[in-house]
Steps between C-alpha positions, in 0.01 A plus 500: 500500500360689201293192419346485847450877520372512138690821432847625413715602793590868522867597477513580874371154598716195568405137552646380831563133574420455869734202545770677286506202260448644151421154365198470730229681301203372697228759552528483881875574476461818293394850593511839329714766669595851405865558409597682822329242721659215308852647525469580870372147566810345340746754647366498858780441751783510245816691587700651216879505509675832450633390159148404388367840614775666296408296192136606535603863546722493189227335294251768608743775396530349152125454457330737257298776657687473828782741419523820695716754323735725688434868460795649310596864512523631145612865472222683318737753342706219345182324390382823331833532315480143370139547389595825323777309318229271365601189694237227518354384831681166459836668438454725803403197711821322398700816580361509856498119529128483579189352340335703223184527712698698761589764241143505370374554856744790561380666181137443603570643847677805345318594178705821475788280379325458164444875453867551411770693679457873560 
C-alpha cells in the first residue's frame, strides 16, 4: 500500500483487506482505514461473553496510566510528627501503606506541615 500511495502510512492508519484474505495483496483488495474505523469494521455484530468482558476489564486495570488511586485519609497531625522526626517521604508512605506521591501531595496541599510544629 505504501508503494501505491508513495508515502509512509501514519501510525493511526491501517491497511484493510476487503476480502479478509491477508495473502491477497492486490491493489483493488486493499484500502486505508483509520484505527477506530478498522476495529469497528471487524468487531461489528460481535457479542462478548461475560468472562471475556471481565478479562478486558482486568487488562485495562493493569494498563499503565489507567490507574485511579483511592483517596486515603492521612491524619495531618500524625504526618507533622513524622516529618518533624525527620522521616523521609518514602518511609512515611510505607507507614501509611500508600504511594509516595500521596504523601508528597498532602505536603503540597498543606505547606504548613514543613514549617515545623509550634
